[in-house]
Backbone as ProteinMPNN parsed JSONL, in Angstrom:
{"seq_chain_A": "XXXXXXXXXXXXXXXXXXXXXXXXXXXXXXXXXXXXXXXXXXXXXXXXXXXXXXXXXXXXXXXXXXXXXXXXXXXXXXXXXXXXXXXXXXXXXXXXXXXXXXXXXXXXXXXXXXXXXXXXXXXXXXXXXXXXXXXXXXXXXXXXXXXXXXXXXXXXXXXXXXXXXXX", "coords_chain_A": {"N_chain_A": [[0.834, -1.227, -0.03], [0.714, 2.128, -0.974], [1.741, 5.645, -0.589], [-0.612, 6.928, -1.281], [-2.964, 5.536, -0.489], [-6.121, 4.099, -0.939], [-9.623, 3.598, -0.015], [-12.893, 2.503, -0.093], [-15.888, 2.604, 1.539], [-19.231, 1.422, 2.39], [-21.766, 2.891, 4.118], [-24.684, 2.05, 5.892], [-26.369, 3.519, 7.415], [-26.767, 6.172, 10.016], [-25.538, 4.947, 12.405], [-23.595, 3.281, 11.353], [-21.911, 5.057, 10.045], [-21.087, 6.645, 12.207], [-19.753, 4.601, 13.614], [-17.589, 3.955, 11.889], [-16.188, 6.342, 11.852], [-15.582, 6.326, 14.656], [-13.618, 4.264, 14.702], [-11.639, 5.5, 13.154], [-10.999, 7.636, 14.804], [-9.882, 6.316, 16.938], [-7.473, 5.619, 15.796], [-6.007, 7.806, 15.534], [-3.083, 9.812, 15.478], [-0.503, 12.017, 16.849], [-0.555, 15.107, 15.054], [-2.157, 14.378, 12.937], [-4.403, 14.875, 10.255], [-7.614, 15.308, 9.126], [-9.638, 15.585, 6.258], [-12.66, 16.41, 5.549], [-15.237, 16.069, 3.198], [-18.081, 16.733, 1.524], [-21.636, 16.888, 0.632], [-24.192, 18.983, 2.161], [-25.682, 17.34, 4.862], [-24.564, 14.873, 4.24], [-23.281, 13.267, 6.18], [-21.034, 14.046, 7.412], [-20.772, 15.384, 9.943], [-21.765, 13.36, 11.718], [-19.9, 11.365, 11.294], [-17.687, 12.798, 12.335], [-18.554, 13.025, 14.969], [-18.207, 10.329, 15.712], [-15.385, 10.058, 15.296], [-14.423, 11.775, 17.369], [-15.465, 10.573, 19.675], [-14.115, 8.071, 19.417], [-11.544, 8.964, 19.809], [-11.606, 9.107, 22.475], [-13.008, 11.3, 23.952], [-14.472, 12.953, 26.75], [-17.447, 11.472, 27.953], [-19.636, 13.061, 28.503], [-19.354, 15.109, 26.707], [-20.579, 17.254, 24.104], [-20.847, 16.663, 20.653], [-20.912, 18.604, 17.925], [-21.532, 20.157, 14.77], [-19.241, 22.745, 14.064], [-20.31, 25.063, 12.755], [-21.031, 27.681, 13.212], [-19.472, 28.551, 15.373], [-17.087, 27.971, 14.308], [-14.737, 26.7, 15.202], [-14.381, 23.793, 17.205], [-13.044, 22.462, 20.084], [-11.955, 19.517, 21.435], [-10.995, 17.717, 24.303], [-9.13, 14.724, 24.731], [-7.649, 11.611, 24.095], [-5.844, 12.663, 22.273], [-5.718, 16.127, 21.852], [-8.421, 17.354, 19.934], [-9.141, 19.153, 17.186], [-11.874, 20.613, 15.757], [-13.065, 21.727, 12.835], [-15.073, 23.906, 10.781], [-15.394, 24.772, 7.539], [-17.2, 25.862, 5.997], [-18.437, 28.497, 6.101], [-16.264, 30.037, 5.656], [-14.301, 32.253, 3.564], [-11.993, 31.411, 2.469], [-8.481, 30.204, 2.57], [-7.127, 32.263, 3.957], [-8.713, 33.158, 6.013], [-8.94, 30.767, 7.514], [-6.311, 30.5, 8.292], [-6.22, 32.662, 9.927], [-7.674, 31.834, 12.128], [-5.801, 30.34, 13.506], [-4.902, 27.939, 12.362], [-2.569, 26.716, 11.563], [-1.106, 26.661, 13.983], [-2.787, 24.852, 15.35], [-2.401, 22.514, 13.859], [0.235, 22.035, 14.41], [0.263, 21.456, 17.115], [0.428, 19.055, 18.234], [-1.862, 17.674, 18.525], [-4.813, 16.601, 16.917], [-6.421, 17.501, 13.828], [-9.547, 18.198, 12.293], [-11.344, 18.866, 9.496], [-14.393, 20.042, 8.258], [-15.971, 20.477, 5.175], [-13.488, 20.732, 3.786], [-12.69, 21.115, 1.21], [-12.994, 23.776, 0.601], [-10.846, 25.033, 1.593], [-8.553, 23.866, 0.735], [-5.949, 24.447, 0.003], [-4.685, 24.864, 2.495], [-4.653, 22.654, 4.025], [-2.721, 20.249, 5.619], [0.015, 18.575, 3.848], [0.185, 15.668, 4.244], [-2.483, 14.112, 4.78], [-5.772, 12.755, 5.611], [-8.177, 12.309, 3.386], [-11.712, 12.355, 3.313], [-14.234, 11.466, 1.344], [-17.689, 11.971, 1.202], [-20.448, 10.566, -0.039], [-23.898, 10.799, -0.916], [-26.124, 8.042, -1.33], [-28.579, 6.968, -0.951], [-31.466, 7.593, 1.194], [-30.386, 6.771, 3.835], [-28.051, 5.691, 3.06], [-24.564, 5.834, 2.454], [-21.512, 6.478, 0.605], [-18.327, 6.305, 1.697], [-15.32, 7.495, 0.855], [-12.012, 6.944, 1.269], [-8.98, 8.589, 1.04], [-5.695, 8.447, 1.355], [-3.189, 10.735, 1.84], [-0.52, 10.554, 2.291], [2.255, 9.087, 4.379], [1.531, 8.966, 7.157], [-1.215, 9.218, 7.202], [-1.781, 7.103, 5.542], [-1.403, 4.882, 7.247], [-3.719, 4.82, 8.703], [-5.772, 4.254, 6.848], [-4.788, 1.652, 6.155], [-5.176, 0.229, 8.512], [-7.903, 0.508, 8.838], [-8.817, -0.753, 6.595], [-8.138, -3.446, 7.137], [-9.818, -4.108, 9.12], [-12.432, -3.392, 8.421], [-14.568, -4.951, 7.354], [-15.454, -6.543, 9.474], [-15.937, -4.635, 11.3], [-18.178, -3.284, 10.265], [-20.0, -5.324, 10.186], [-20.499, -5.798, 12.75], [-22.342, -4.002, 13.816]], "CA_chain_A": [[-0.002, -0.02, -0.009], [1.603, 3.277, -1.037], [1.412, 6.838, 0.213], [-1.905, 7.385, -1.654], [-3.856, 4.412, -0.171], [-7.543, 4.388, -1.008], [-10.578, 2.601, 0.412], [-14.222, 2.925, -0.173], [-16.805, 1.827, 2.381], [-20.679, 1.841, 2.27], [-22.555, 2.972, 5.355], [-26.116, 1.938, 5.633], [-27.087, 4.392, 8.353], [-25.911, 6.865, 10.902], [-24.724, 4.181, 13.352], [-22.454, 2.77, 10.67], [-21.053, 6.243, 9.712], [-20.379, 7.008, 13.476], [-18.815, 3.585, 14.021], [-16.414, 4.116, 11.048], [-15.505, 7.501, 12.532], [-15.075, 6.014, 15.893], [-12.443, 3.487, 14.489], [-10.639, 6.451, 12.715], [-10.583, 8.284, 15.944], [-8.975, 5.366, 17.736], [-6.377, 5.368, 15.099], [-5.273, 9.027, 15.368], [-1.676, 10.002, 16.066], [-0.193, 13.49, 16.799], [-0.356, 15.712, 13.793], [-3.129, 13.763, 12.083], [-5.326, 15.822, 9.61], [-8.753, 14.724, 8.392], [-10.389, 16.528, 5.453], [-14.146, 15.838, 5.317], [-15.823, 16.675, 1.94], [-19.468, 16.232, 1.159], [-22.77, 17.959, 0.611], [-25.033, 19.184, 3.381], [-26.4, 16.15, 5.121], [-23.928, 13.653, 3.693], [-22.844, 12.423, 7.21], [-19.745, 14.568, 7.876], [-20.874, 15.621, 11.362], [-21.998, 12.143, 12.306], [-18.578, 10.746, 11.254], [-16.862, 13.647, 13.112], [-18.851, 12.655, 16.247], [-17.488, 9.036, 15.901], [-13.931, 10.48, 15.506], [-14.296, 12.438, 18.679], [-15.601, 9.527, 20.671], [-12.964, 7.214, 19.328], [-10.411, 9.667, 20.458], [-11.867, 9.132, 23.933], [-13.419, 12.528, 24.616], [-15.395, 12.627, 27.902], [-18.73, 10.97, 27.581], [-20.645, 14.055, 28.589], [-19.128, 16.133, 25.67], [-21.473, 17.112, 22.85], [-20.131, 16.92, 19.381], [-21.744, 19.171, 16.885], [-20.797, 20.965, 13.712], [-18.818, 24.047, 14.448], [-20.608, 25.943, 11.587], [-21.089, 29.13, 13.651], [-18.256, 28.72, 16.183], [-15.888, 27.662, 13.328], [-13.753, 25.554, 15.759], [-14.548, 23.2, 18.543], [-11.83, 21.769, 20.61], [-12.298, 18.499, 22.322], [-9.997, 16.942, 25.028], [-9.255, 13.22, 24.619], [-6.366, 10.935, 23.925], [-5.185, 13.753, 21.615], [-6.727, 17.338, 21.629], [-8.971, 17.248, 18.592], [-9.598, 20.435, 16.742], [-12.885, 20.237, 14.783], [-13.29, 22.932, 12.217], [-15.957, 23.971, 9.678], [-14.871, 25.797, 6.648], [-18.439, 26.244, 5.125], [-18.653, 29.85, 6.074], [-14.939, 30.773, 5.37], [-14.039, 32.581, 2.194], [-10.733, 30.818, 1.856], [-7.502, 29.905, 3.416], [-6.619, 33.33, 4.849], [-9.628, 33.098, 7.155], [-8.614, 29.623, 8.328], [-5.101, 30.895, 8.95], [-6.403, 33.656, 10.943], [-8.121, 31.108, 13.211], [-4.685, 29.67, 14.07], [-4.951, 26.667, 11.969], [-1.152, 26.205, 11.547], [-0.73, 26.307, 15.339], [-3.487, 23.655, 15.615], [-1.774, 21.455, 13.144], [1.59, 21.76, 15.044], [0.058, 21.325, 18.534], [0.536, 17.607, 18.852], [-3.161, 17.043, 18.576], [-5.255, 16.243, 15.504], [-7.303, 18.309, 13.163], [-10.585, 17.528, 11.31], [-12.046, 20.001, 8.916], [-15.582, 19.833, 7.463], [-15.944, 21.33, 3.993], [-12.135, 20.997, 3.623], [-12.443, 21.424, -0.194], [-13.158, 25.107, 0.46], [-9.57, 25.464, 2.091], [-7.655, 22.777, 0.453], [-4.573, 24.946, 0.028], [-4.148, 25.017, 3.906], [-4.651, 21.309, 4.665], [-1.375, 19.64, 5.487], [0.206, 17.59, 2.766], [-0.143, 14.407, 4.757], [-3.834, 14.316, 5.405], [-6.679, 11.73, 5.23], [-9.341, 12.973, 2.755], [-12.739, 11.482, 3.235], [-15.378, 12.057, 0.513], [-18.976, 11.472, 1.547], [-21.568, 10.704, -1.203], [-25.205, 10.198, -0.535], [-26.619, 7.093, -2.273], [-30.069, 6.959, -0.573], [-31.83, 8.232, 2.525], [-29.467, 6.444, 4.89], [-26.852, 5.06, 2.557], [-23.596, 6.83, 2.081], [-20.244, 5.954, 0.387], [-17.145, 7.042, 2.324], [-13.988, 7.217, 0.196], [-10.798, 7.491, 1.992], [-7.826, 8.704, 0.286], [-4.525, 8.861, 2.18], [-2.159, 11.686, 1.004], [0.959, 10.485, 2.89], [2.548, 7.904, 5.094], [0.708, 8.899, 8.374], [-2.703, 8.905, 6.869], [-1.898, 5.706, 4.949], [-1.535, 3.927, 8.269], [-5.097, 4.776, 9.147], [-6.325, 3.485, 5.799], [-4.45, 0.343, 6.248], [-5.814, -0.36, 9.648], [-9.374, 0.394, 8.486], [-9.063, -1.857, 5.587], [-7.982, -4.73, 7.777], [-11.0, -4.448, 10.005], [-13.662, -2.768, 7.942], [-15.745, -5.84, 7.159], [-15.93, -7.029, 10.802], [-16.458, -3.384, 11.941], [-19.599, -2.985, 9.716], [-20.972, -6.447, 10.545], [-20.842, -5.851, 14.246], [-23.338, -3.055, 14.099]], "C_chain_A": [[0.903, 1.251, 0.013], [1.076, 4.506, -0.303], [0.046, 7.449, -0.194], [-2.849, 6.31, -1.577], [-5.27, 4.873, -0.303], [-8.379, 3.196, -0.42], [-11.91, 3.237, 0.312], [-15.179, 1.991, 0.614], [-18.132, 2.335, 2.117], [-21.193, 1.841, 3.702], [-24.033, 2.883, 5.051], [-27.005, 2.659, 6.633], [-26.151, 5.059, 9.216], [-25.05, 6.135, 11.826], [-23.442, 3.631, 12.713], [-21.348, 3.896, 10.432], [-20.252, 6.608, 10.983], [-19.364, 5.893, 13.835], [-17.475, 3.591, 13.181], [-15.556, 5.278, 11.542], [-14.876, 7.229, 13.812], [-13.666, 5.233, 15.68], [-11.275, 4.459, 14.029], [-10.08, 7.168, 13.923], [-9.757, 7.528, 16.854], [-7.684, 5.327, 17.16], [-5.536, 6.677, 14.927], [-3.99, 8.955, 16.022], [-1.437, 11.549, 15.963], [0.093, 13.941, 15.479], [-1.334, 15.212, 12.729], [-4.048, 14.869, 11.577], [-6.328, 15.149, 8.833], [-9.4, 15.779, 7.671], [-11.635, 15.879, 4.997], [-14.814, 16.576, 4.208], [-17.09, 15.96, 1.668], [-20.512, 17.274, 1.155], [-23.367, 18.016, 1.971], [-25.881, 17.809, 3.621], [-25.858, 14.856, 4.675], [-23.324, 12.832, 4.82], [-21.486, 12.978, 7.83], [-19.737, 14.725, 9.428], [-21.051, 14.288, 12.205], [-20.669, 11.347, 12.425], [-17.682, 11.484, 12.32], [-17.187, 13.286, 14.612], [-18.198, 11.189, 16.688], [-16.045, 9.223, 16.089], [-13.668, 10.818, 16.938], [-14.345, 11.397, 19.822], [-14.489, 8.493, 20.651], [-11.718, 7.617, 19.835], [-10.552, 9.804, 22.004], [-12.166, 10.546, 24.585], [-14.351, 12.098, 25.78], [-16.82, 12.366, 27.409], [-19.825, 12.12, 27.616], [-20.394, 15.235, 27.656], [-20.209, 15.98, 24.557], [-20.702, 17.436, 21.694], [-21.167, 17.475, 18.469], [-20.917, 19.895, 15.858], [-20.45, 22.395, 14.179], [-19.128, 25.123, 13.404], [-20.533, 27.427, 12.039], [-19.934, 29.41, 14.574], [-16.932, 28.7, 15.391], [-14.915, 26.671, 13.86], [-14.323, 25.132, 17.025], [-13.35, 22.417, 18.851], [-12.358, 20.766, 21.673], [-11.028, 17.77, 23.016], [-10.185, 15.457, 24.901], [-7.985, 12.747, 24.552], [-5.411, 11.998, 23.359], [-6.163, 14.997, 21.685], [-7.05, 17.277, 20.156], [-9.67, 18.521, 18.319], [-10.647, 20.034, 15.624], [-13.348, 21.639, 14.063], [-14.356, 22.884, 11.099], [-15.598, 25.063, 8.746], [-15.977, 26.395, 5.835], [-18.567, 27.757, 4.936], [-17.247, 30.648, 5.811], [-14.873, 31.091, 3.889], [-12.859, 32.002, 1.581], [-9.742, 30.625, 2.911], [-7.034, 30.959, 4.372], [-7.473, 33.367, 6.158], [-9.29, 31.828, 8.044], [-7.269, 29.853, 8.999], [-5.309, 31.818, 10.132], [-7.094, 32.951, 12.274], [-7.014, 30.303, 14.023], [-4.591, 28.153, 13.694], [-3.556, 26.028, 11.929], [-0.783, 25.787, 12.957], [-1.453, 25.009, 15.821], [-2.773, 22.459, 15.042], [-0.511, 20.975, 13.783], [1.477, 21.557, 16.517], [0.356, 19.948, 19.155], [-0.755, 16.907, 18.928], [-3.474, 16.615, 17.161], [-6.24, 17.292, 15.01], [-8.276, 17.665, 12.274], [-11.343, 18.784, 10.837], [-13.134, 19.549, 7.988], [-15.451, 20.889, 6.399], [-14.55, 21.717, 3.698], [-11.822, 21.383, 2.169], [-12.399, 22.963, -0.495], [-11.798, 25.885, 0.88], [-8.511, 24.519, 1.807], [-6.179, 23.229, 0.439], [-3.927, 24.944, 1.423], [-4.05, 23.726, 4.465], [-3.25, 20.805, 4.587], [-1.169, 18.547, 4.429], [-0.172, 16.159, 3.025], [-1.479, 14.467, 5.465], [-4.664, 13.06, 4.801], [-7.849, 12.406, 4.632], [-10.449, 11.946, 2.679], [-13.888, 12.121, 2.473], [-16.527, 11.289, 0.841], [-19.84, 11.699, 0.364], [-22.787, 9.951, -0.696], [-25.777, 9.319, -1.668], [-28.111, 7.0, -2.159], [-30.231, 7.652, 0.665], [-30.695, 8.129, 3.566], [-28.179, 5.849, 4.402], [-25.779, 6.054, 1.927], [-22.335, 5.933, 1.509], [-19.19, 6.805, 1.03], [-15.895, 6.626, 1.544], [-12.93, 7.846, 0.768], [-9.668, 7.425, 1.151], [-6.634, 9.278, 1.165], [-3.437, 9.611, 1.34], [-0.833, 11.643, 1.615], [1.045, 9.361, 3.794], [1.729, 7.904, 6.443], [-0.718, 8.508, 8.113], [-2.874, 7.509, 6.231], [-2.003, 4.631, 6.033], [-3.041, 3.738, 8.682], [-5.904, 3.95, 8.156], [-6.07, 2.055, 5.931], [-5.163, -0.431, 7.385], [-7.323, -0.539, 9.435], [-9.58, -0.654, 7.528], [-8.974, -3.274, 6.175], [-9.222, -5.064, 8.605], [-12.403, -3.924, 9.594], [-14.827, -3.781, 7.858], [-16.296, -6.217, 8.53], [-16.548, -5.866, 11.579], [-17.981, -3.183, 11.549], [-20.543, -4.064, 10.114], [-21.262, -6.393, 12.023], [-21.816, -4.916, 14.705], [-24.789, -3.41, 13.839]], "O_chain_A": [[1.738, 1.413, 0.903], [0.125, 4.439, 0.477], [-0.417, 8.383, 0.46], [-3.566, 6.111, -2.557], [-5.605, 5.954, 0.182], [-7.945, 2.047, -0.343], [-12.051, 4.423, 0.611], [-15.251, 0.785, 0.376], [-18.296, 3.477, 1.688], [-21.045, 0.845, 4.41], [-24.562, 3.51, 4.133], [-28.216, 2.444, 6.692], [-24.966, 4.732, 9.277], [-23.925, 6.569, 12.077], [-22.393, 3.516, 13.346], [-20.143, 3.704, 10.588], [-19.044, 6.841, 10.955], [-18.261, 6.185, 14.297], [-16.404, 3.277, 13.7], [-14.333, 5.171, 11.628], [-13.807, 7.755, 14.122], [-12.693, 5.515, 16.38], [-10.123, 4.291, 14.43], [-8.866, 7.305, 14.074], [-8.93, 8.131, 17.539], [-6.737, 5.029, 17.888], [-4.497, 6.664, 14.268], [-3.765, 8.197, 16.965], [-2.042, 12.254, 15.155], [0.877, 13.316, 14.763], [-1.245, 15.713, 11.609], [-4.449, 15.729, 12.362], [-5.969, 14.431, 7.899], [-9.734, 16.809, 8.258], [-11.659, 14.949, 4.191], [-14.93, 17.792, 4.358], [-17.149, 14.733, 1.595], [-20.311, 18.4, 1.611], [-23.077, 17.187, 2.833], [-26.599, 17.292, 2.765], [-26.548, 13.837, 4.701], [-22.852, 11.735, 4.519], [-20.917, 12.333, 8.711], [-18.822, 14.261, 10.109], [-20.499, 14.181, 13.3], [-20.356, 10.759, 13.46], [-17.004, 10.824, 13.107], [-16.275, 13.234, 15.437], [-17.762, 10.967, 17.817], [-15.474, 8.598, 16.982], [-12.819, 10.234, 17.613], [-13.506, 11.324, 20.719], [-13.979, 8.083, 21.693], [-10.884, 6.814, 20.253], [-9.78, 10.473, 22.692], [-11.617, 10.884, 25.634], [-14.927, 11.01, 25.761], [-17.292, 13.046, 26.497], [-20.784, 12.103, 26.845], [-21.087, 16.249, 27.746], [-20.652, 14.903, 24.158], [-19.942, 18.404, 21.704], [-22.211, 16.857, 18.263], [-19.743, 20.199, 16.073], [-21.322, 23.135, 14.635], [-18.304, 26.01, 13.181], [-20.03, 28.287, 11.315], [-19.437, 30.535, 14.528], [-15.906, 29.283, 15.74], [-14.326, 25.89, 13.113], [-14.716, 25.951, 17.856], [-12.726, 21.792, 17.993], [-13.067, 21.11, 22.619], [-10.137, 17.291, 22.315], [-11.317, 14.976, 24.961], [-7.107, 13.499, 24.975], [-4.319, 12.209, 23.886], [-7.373, 14.801, 21.568], [-6.191, 17.173, 19.28], [-10.594, 18.949, 19.011], [-10.352, 19.258, 14.715], [-13.925, 22.524, 14.695], [-14.507, 21.817, 10.505], [-15.507, 26.217, 9.165], [-15.751, 27.327, 5.063], [-18.77, 28.254, 3.827], [-17.253, 31.878, 5.78], [-15.326, 30.308, 3.055], [-12.673, 32.048, 0.365], [-10.058, 30.843, 4.081], [-6.59, 30.643, 5.475], [-6.949, 33.588, 7.25], [-9.385, 31.926, 9.268], [-7.081, 29.454, 10.148], [-4.649, 31.733, 11.168], [-7.031, 33.519, 13.364], [-7.295, 29.697, 15.057], [-4.276, 27.278, 14.5], [-3.431, 24.848, 12.256], [-0.22, 24.71, 13.157], [-0.889, 24.197, 16.554], [-2.576, 21.468, 15.746], [-0.167, 19.794, 13.762], [2.514, 21.484, 17.176], [0.501, 19.755, 20.362], [-0.834, 15.741, 19.316], [-2.602, 16.319, 16.344], [-6.861, 17.936, 15.856], [-7.953, 16.71, 11.567], [-11.868, 19.589, 11.606], [-12.894, 18.787, 7.052], [-14.938, 21.988, 6.612], [-14.314, 22.882, 3.38], [-10.753, 21.942, 1.923], [-11.92, 23.423, -1.532], [-11.609, 27.072, 0.614], [-7.596, 24.376, 2.618], [-5.286, 22.472, 0.82], [-2.701, 25.019, 1.51], [-3.326, 23.628, 5.455], [-2.627, 20.932, 3.533], [-2.049, 17.728, 4.163], [-0.766, 15.495, 2.176], [-1.56, 14.843, 6.635], [-4.347, 12.469, 3.769], [-8.534, 13.097, 5.385], [-10.282, 10.859, 2.125], [-14.44, 13.147, 2.871], [-16.473, 10.06, 0.8], [-19.971, 12.801, -0.169], [-22.784, 8.826, -0.197], [-25.904, 9.768, -2.807], [-28.823, 6.959, -3.163], [-29.293, 8.252, 1.19], [-30.148, 9.106, 4.078], [-27.298, 5.528, 5.199], [-26.051, 6.901, 1.076], [-22.175, 4.785, 1.923], [-19.233, 8.023, 0.857], [-15.489, 5.466, 1.61], [-12.824, 9.071, 0.821], [-9.352, 6.384, 0.575], [-6.644, 10.426, 1.609], [-2.912, 9.141, 0.331], [-0.06, 12.593, 1.489], [0.042, 8.683, 4.018], [1.266, 6.826, 6.814], [-1.301, 7.61, 8.721], [-3.907, 6.851, 6.352], [-2.61, 3.585, 5.803], [-3.502, 2.63, 8.958], [-6.64, 3.047, 8.555], [-7.002, 1.257, 5.839], [-5.657, -1.547, 7.22], [-7.919, -1.557, 9.788], [-10.527, -1.427, 7.676], [-9.678, -4.181, 5.73], [-9.59, -6.231, 8.738], [-13.38, -4.02, 10.337], [-15.947, -3.468, 8.26], [-17.512, -6.206, 8.718], [-17.485, -6.019, 12.363], [-18.86, -2.958, 12.382], [-21.725, -3.819, 10.356], [-22.268, -6.953, 12.46], [-22.166, -4.945, 15.885], [-25.678, -2.593, 14.08]]}, "name": "protein", "num_of_chains": 1, "seq": "XXXXXXXXXXXXXXXXXXXXXXXXXXXXXXXXXXXXXXXXXXXXXXXXXXXXXXXXXXXXXXXXXXXXXXXXXXXXXXXXXXXXXXXXXXXXXXXXXXXXXXXXXXXXXXXXXXXXXXXXXXXXXXXXXXXXXXXXXXXXXXXXXXXXXXXXXXXXXXXXXXXXXXX"}
């Protein structure tokens, strides 16, 4: 598996999407960057919720899209910065939020609507494209853009079938 590893999974409902996210959250390492791309209602925030809980945030934390706050910070195994670029006009606004510092903090970053600020996303990142197939069915296409993100895809590929069957 090379530096641009790819994997496509089908989620048949919100619980599947969250479970896939939880597995990714368990696999995070310092400096990980996740780029979430998809239309409104495609499952990005449900996936993000799974990532946060997989990263062991406190059970009483609420995970929601940071559309208006722009950044939510969750304590966990790693500090997880959850950003929403939907309302940003571009990379300069993301930079003004301290994105570089977040990326270099030893935590992990997760950006919804990352295609709006692609130029700012670290070179080694895991791109997750969400596509709506039916009311509850989504495809999640994982594209690893470097060695760190490839490790997550490799782990996910090894356990994906049993993960989805267990839900």
